[in-house]
C-alpha positions as CSV (number, residue, x, y, z in Angstrom):
1,M,0.0,0.0,0.0
2,P,1.5,3.4,-1.0
3,T,2.3,5.9,1.7
4,D,3.3,9.5,1.7
5,E,5.7,8.8,4.5
6,P,9.4,8.3,3.5
7,Y,11.1,5.0,4.1
8,V,13.3,5.2,7.2
9,P,15.9,2.5,7.6
10,K,16.0,0.5,10.8
11,A,18.5,1.8,13.3
12,P,21.4,-0.4,14.3
13,T,20.5,-2.7,17.1
14,T,22.3,-2.6,20.5
15,T,23.2,-5.5,22.7
16,P,24.9,-5.5,26.1
17,S,28.6,-5.8,25.9
18,T,30.1,-8.9,27.5
19,E,33.7,-7.6,27.1
20,S,33.2,-4.3,28.8
21,T,30.9,-2.6,31.3
22,E,31.0,0.7,29.4
23,G,27.6,0.4,27.7
24,P,26.0,-1.2,24.7
25,V,27.8,-2.3,21.6
26,I,26.4,-1.1,18.3
27,I,25.9,-4.0,15.8
28,E,26.1,-2.7,12.2
29,T,23.5,-3.9,9.8
30,G,23.1,-3.4,6.1
31,P,25.6,-3.7,3.3
32,T,29.3,-4.2,4.1
33,N,30.2,-1.7,1.4
34,R,28.5,1.3,3.1
35,E,30.3,3.7,0.7
36,I,27.7,2.7,-1.8
37,F,25.3,5.2,-0.2
38,D,27.9,8.0,-0.8
39,A,28.3,6.9,-4.4
40,I,24.6,7.2,-5.0
41,E,24.4,10.6,-3.4
42,R,27.5,11.9,-5.3
43,A,26.0,10.7,-8.7
44,E,22.6,12.2,-8.0
45,N,24.2,15.6,-6.9
46,A,26.5,15.7,-9.9
47,L,23.6,15.7,-12.3
48,D,20.8,16.8,-10.1
49,G,18.9,13.7,-10.9
50,T,17.5,10.4,-9.5
51,A,19.5,7.2,-9.3
52,I,17.8,4.1,-10.6
53,A,20.7,1.6,-10.7
54,I,24.2,1.0,-9.4
55,H,26.9,-1.5,-10.2
56,T,30.2,-2.1,-8.6
57,V,33.2,-2.3,-11.0
58,I,36.5,-3.3,-9.3
59,N,37.1,-0.2,-7.1
60,S,34.5,2.1,-8.6
61,Y,30.7,2.5,-8.9
62,V,28.7,3.0,-12.1
63,V,25.4,4.7,-11.3
64,S,22.5,5.1,-13.7
65,V,20.8,8.5,-13.1
66,I,17.7,10.0,-14.8
67,V,17.6,13.7,-15.5
68,D,14.7,15.3,-17.4
69,D,13.7,12.1,-19.3
70,E,17.3,11.2,-20.2
71,L,19.4,8.4,-18.8
72,Y,23.0,9.1,-17.8
73,E,25.8,6.7,-16.6
74,V,27.9,8.2,-13.9
75,T,31.2,6.5,-13.1
76,L,32.7,7.3,-9.7
77,A,36.4,6.3,-9.4
78,G,38.2,7.7,-6.4
79,T,37.5,11.4,-6.5
80,G,36.7,11.4,-10.2
81,I,33.3,11.7,-11.7
82,F,32.7,10.8,-15.3
83,T,29.3,11.2,-17.0
84,N,27.9,9.7,-20.2
85,L,24.5,10.4,-21.8
86,I,23.0,6.9,-22.6
87,G,19.6,8.0,-24.1
88,E,16.0,8.3,-23.2
89,Q,14.6,6.5,-20.1
90,D,11.7,4.0,-20.1
91,P,8.5,6.2,-19.6
92,E,6.9,3.7,-17.2
93,I,9.9,4.0,-14.8
94,E,9.7,7.8,-15.1
95,D,6.0,7.7,-14.2
96,Y,6.9,5.7,-11.0
97,L,9.7,8.1,-10.1
98,E,7.3,11.1,-9.9
99,G,5.6,9.6,-6.8
100,Q,8.6,7.7,-5.5
101,V,8.7,6.9,-1.8
102,V,11.4,4.3,-1.6
103,T,14.7,5.4,-3.2
104,L,17.5,3.2,-4.6
105,A,19.5,3.7,-1.4
106,D,16.5,2.8,0.8
107,A,16.0,-0.5,-1.1
108,I,19.7,-1.3,-0.8
109,D,19.6,-0.7,2.9
110,A,16.5,-2.9,3.3
111,A,18.1,-5.7,1.3
112,G,21.4,-5.4,3.2
113,I,19.6,-5.7,6.5
114,S,18.0,-9.0,5.3
115,V,21.1,-10.4,3.6
116,P,24.3,-8.9,5.1
117,G,27.1,-8.7,2.5
118,R,28.6,-6.7,-0.3
119,V,26.1,-5.1,-2.7
120,D,27.3,-5.9,-6.3
121,S,24.4,-4.2,-8.1
122,A,20.9,-2.8,-7.6
123,T,18.3,-1.6,-10.1
124,I,14.7,-0.7,-10.4
125,T,12.7,-2.8,-12.8
126,L,9.1,-3.7,-13.7
127,L,7.8,-7.1,-12.8
128,D,4.3,-7.7,-14.1
129,E,4.1,-3.9,-14.6
130,V,4.9,-3.3,-10.9
131,P,8.2,-1.5,-10.1
132,V,10.5,-3.4,-7.7
133,Y,14.2,-3.2,-6.9
134,I,16.5,-6.1,-7.6
135,I,19.6,-6.1,-5.4
136,T,22.5,-8.6,-5.9
137,I,24.4,-9.2,-2.7
138,E,27.5,-11.4,-2.2
139,D,28.5,-12.8,1.1
140,E,31.3,-15.3,1.9
141,E,29.2,-18.3,1.0
142,A,26.9,-17.3,-1.9
143,L,25.4,-14.7,-4.2
144,Y,21.8,-13.6,-3.6
145,E,19.2,-11.7,-5.5
146,V,16.9,-9.8,-3.2
147,T,13.6,-8.3,-4.5
148,V,12.4,-5.2,-2.6
149,D,9.0,-3.6,-2.9
150,D,9.2,-0.1,-4.3
151,L,6.3,1.2,-2.1
152,N,7.4,0.2,1.4
153,A,10.9,-1.3,1.1
154,E,9.6,-4.8,2.2
155,V,11.8,-7.6,1.1
156,L,9.6,-9.7,-1.2
157,E,12.0,-12.5,-2.1
158,I,15.5,-13.7,-1.5
159,V,16.9,-16.2,-4.0
160,E,20.4,-17.8,-3.9
161,I,21.9,-17.5,-7.4
162,E,23.7,-20.6,-8.7
163,E,27.2,-19.8,-10.0
């Protein structure tokens, strides 16, 4: 069910420390490559657009950003930012973005809480004409595809990908 309230990621949990009496220990949740959130923000700010996909490439990120009906690819390598115009964006995705509640970063956070690991890629797509985010996460044991609802950031499905 759509809501006008923005998605708010869950706060890290706390547990009593068994090693010290100085207070709770913060347990980090979400993706292990937390810099992915900075990459999305840098790409969106560089073009004043909306990120719809991200892929890791060695030590860099490639972010797909929509700006005024056009799709750009923004490569972030170190402090460098490189942009390329790809072409026009799918109008159905653009229609969704006008009322967007759950952002790409929100979906990555929700998926990373459900399946801790390194996010390899994330993208918005249409499944049966319903927009969802597909996030690929790798941990030490396997590669997973996590489907996240675009309206409330609920994890709809987690599938282990056979390599």
